[in-house]
C-alpha positions, -999 to 999 in steps of 0.1 A, spaced: 0 0 0 28 24 8 44 17 -26 13 28 -44 11 60 -22 48 68 -30 42 63 -67 11 85 -67 29 112 -47 59 111 -69 37 115 -100 19 144 -84 52 161 -76 64 155 -111 33 171 -125 39 201 -102 74 206 -116 61 200 -151 35 227 -147 60 251 -132 84 245 -161 57 252 -187 46 283 -169 82 296 -169 85 287 -206 53 306 -214 64 336 -194 98 336 -212 82 335 -247 52 358 -242 49 386 -267 35 409 -240 46 421 -206 28 429 -174 29 466 -181 17 464 -217 -21 462 -213 -49 452 -190 -46 417 -206 -10 415 -197 -16 426 -161 -45 402 -156 -26 373 -173 6 376 -153 -12 383 -120 -37 354 -123 -12 328 -137 15 341 -113 -6 336 -82 -17 302 -94 19 293 -102 29 304 -67 1 282 -53 15 252 -73 51 258 -62 42 260 -25 20 229 -29 47 210 -47 72 219 -19 47 207 7 42 174 -12 79 170 -16 84 172 21 55 147 26 72 124 1 104 122 22 84 118 54 65 89 38 98 73 27 110 75 63 77 60 74 67 89 96 31 86 88 8 61 105 -29 53 101 -37 76 131 -10 102 125 -10 118 90 -25 153 94 4 169 75 -1 146 45 -39 153 45 -32 190 46 -8 188 17 -35 170 -4 
């Protein structure tokens, strides 16, 4: 059971890094900037806040992954993992 949890958590962390990479790539190749127009401001603010949310969540899940590898979670003690999800 723990192996399935580790695989699923690893996959989720991978998707978080993948999303962050694609967002960075999109920012780097955008034809507009945050100061160009209302669209640019809204785009960068909304996607930036969502990206920040994904980065913080990925870090939280990364910490939970190492705690799970060290078997620090039990059936009655796993609040940190539930909060990360």
